[in-house]
N, C-alpha and C positions, 0 to 999 in steps of 0.2 A: 097304458096297458089295456084298458077297456076297449080302446079303439082297435088295437091289434086283435083282441078276442072277437070283436064284432066282425072285422074283415075276414078272419079265418072262418067264422061261422057262415058268413055270406058267400064266401068263395070256397067252401069245403070241396066241392066237386073239382074245382081248378087245382087246389092243393093236392088232392088225391091223384088227379091225372098227371100232374108234374111228378109226383112221387113214383107212380107206376112207370112212367117213361124213364125216369132216372134209374130205376132198378133194372130196366131192360137195357139201357144204353150206357149207363155209367156217368154221363154228363149231358147237358143240354146247352145249346146256344140261346141267346136272346131271341133270335128268330124262331127257333123251335118252340120256345115258351109262348111267343106271340101266336104261333099257329095253333097251339093247344087252346089258347083263349078264344081265338076266332072259331075254332071247331065247336067249342062248348057254348059260346054265347052269341055267335053269328056276327060279331063286329069287333073292331080293334079295342084293346083295353083303354080305359080312360087315362088321361094324363095324370102324372104323379100328384100334382097339386089338387086334383079332384078328391083325393083321399086325405091329404094333410093340409090343414089350415092352422094358422096361429091360434084360433079360437078352440081347436080340438086338443090343445096341450093339456 
């Protein structure tokens, strides 16, 4: 749970941008979410395993 809170705090801008686009469009594809990330951070998002490791449980 602490890891989730940390990620939400770190990526609050991303979370808000997704929420804003969801309110406008109703739904988003994975590609659209990727485009939001690239627009905000200037690069593709990290691989899933970069966030989750067995040690972080």
